[in-house]
C-alpha positions as CSV (number, residue, x, y, z in Angstrom):
1,M,10.3,-28.3,12.3
2,K,8.0,-25.7,13.9
3,N,5.1,-24.2,11.9
4,K,5.8,-21.1,9.9
5,P,3.9,-18.0,10.8
6,I,0.9,-16.9,8.8
7,I,2.0,-14.2,6.4
8,H,-0.3,-12.3,4.1
9,Q,1.4,-10.2,1.3
10,M,-0.4,-8.0,-1.2
11,V,1.1,-6.0,-3.9
12,A,-1.0,-3.2,-5.5
13,E,-0.4,-1.0,-8.5
14,L,-2.5,2.1,-9.0
15,F,-2.5,3.8,-12.4
16,N,-3.7,7.2,-13.6
17,L,-3.5,8.9,-10.3
18,D,-3.6,12.6,-9.9
19,E,0.0,13.8,-10.2
20,N,-0.7,16.5,-7.5
21,L,-1.5,13.7,-5.0
22,L,1.7,12.0,-5.8
23,N,3.7,15.2,-5.4
24,D,1.9,16.3,-2.2
25,Y,3.3,14.1,0.6
26,A,0.7,15.3,3.2
27,S,-2.2,14.2,1.0
28,L,-0.4,10.9,0.0
29,E,0.3,10.1,3.7
30,S,-3.3,10.9,4.7
31,S,-4.6,8.5,2.0
32,V,-2.2,5.7,3.0
33,E,-3.1,6.2,6.7
34,E,-6.8,5.9,5.7
35,L,-6.0,2.6,4.0
36,I,-4.1,1.3,7.1
37,A,-7.0,2.3,9.3
38,R,-9.6,0.6,7.0
39,L,-7.5,-2.6,7.1
40,N,-7.5,-2.4,11.0
41,L,-3.8,-2.2,11.1
42,K,-1.7,0.0,13.4
43,I,1.2,2.3,12.6
44,V,4.1,2.2,15.1
45,K,6.7,4.2,13.0
46,K,7.0,5.8,9.6
47,D,9.7,7.4,7.5
48,R,10.2,8.5,3.9
49,Y,12.7,9.4,1.3
50,D,12.0,12.0,-1.4
51,F,13.7,11.7,-4.7
52,S,14.9,14.6,-6.9
53,P,13.2,15.9,-8.9
54,Q,10.1,13.9,-7.8
55,G,8.9,10.7,-6.3
56,T,8.8,9.3,-2.8
57,T,9.4,6.0,-1.1
58,A,7.6,5.8,2.3
59,F,7.6,3.1,4.9
60,F,5.0,2.4,7.5
61,I,6.1,0.0,10.1
62,L,3.0,-1.7,11.5
63,S,2.4,-3.6,14.7
64,S,1.9,-6.6,12.4
65,S,4.7,-5.9,9.9
66,H,5.0,-3.2,7.2
67,L,3.7,-1.3,4.2
68,A,6.0,0.2,1.6
69,V,4.8,2.9,-0.8
70,H,6.6,4.0,-3.9
71,T,5.5,6.9,-6.2
72,W,6.3,7.8,-9.8
73,P,4.4,11.2,-10.3
74,E,5.7,11.5,-13.8
75,N,3.9,8.3,-14.7
76,N,0.8,8.9,-12.4
77,Y,1.7,5.6,-10.7
78,L,1.8,4.3,-7.2
79,H,3.1,0.9,-5.9
80,L,2.1,-0.6,-2.5
81,D,3.7,-3.6,-0.9
82,L,1.9,-4.8,2.3
83,I,3.1,-7.7,4.4
84,T,1.3,-8.6,7.6
85,C,0.5,-11.5,9.9
86,Q,-2.9,-10.1,10.5
87,K,-5.9,-11.0,8.3
88,I,-6.6,-8.6,5.5
89,P,-9.3,-8.4,2.9
90,G,-9.0,-10.4,-0.3
91,K,-8.0,-9.0,-3.7
92,K,-11.5,-7.9,-4.8
93,E,-12.2,-6.0,-1.6
94,L,-8.8,-4.4,-1.4
95,K,-9.2,-3.2,-5.0
96,K,-12.5,-1.6,-4.0
97,I,-11.0,0.1,-0.9
98,L,-8.0,1.4,-2.9
99,S,-10.2,2.8,-5.7
100,E,-12.3,4.6,-3.1
101,I,-9.4,6.1,-1.2
102,F,-7.4,7.2,-4.2
103,K,-10.5,8.2,-6.2
104,I,-9.7,6.1,-9.3
105,K,-11.7,3.5,-11.3
106,L,-11.5,-0.2,-10.3
107,G,-9.8,-0.9,-13.6
108,E,-6.9,1.3,-12.7
109,V,-6.0,-0.8,-9.7
110,K,-4.2,-4.2,-9.9
111,V,-3.8,-6.3,-6.8
112,R,-1.8,-9.5,-6.5
113,E,-1.6,-11.8,-3.5
114,I,1.7,-13.4,-2.9
115,P,1.1,-16.9,-1.6
116,Y,3.2,-18.4,1.0
117,D,3.8,-22.1,1.4
118,R,3.4,-23.0,5.1
119,N,5.1,-26.3,4.7
């Protein structure tokens, strides 16, 4: 059997975000693009779906995989799911980056790494 590819997956939950950021797609998109740039990833395509009366799901197809973003403005909550075959920072550094970009306290960011068994 051939070796499996190297895959890094991080799931992040952000709490107590400004509802206006979550309802203003241009601001949200700008923040997500800043995150992607800081992780040295490259966007090749993006799309989104806006829910009624509020909330958005956005997809950023990356040259090394993808990032999905889901918002719940009524709960001041944002969920990110990043999968890439490119090296990314660990949980602690990613929490710091997210808190800086989204202007929230470190305690309002949860990051989980999804381990992959390469066997």
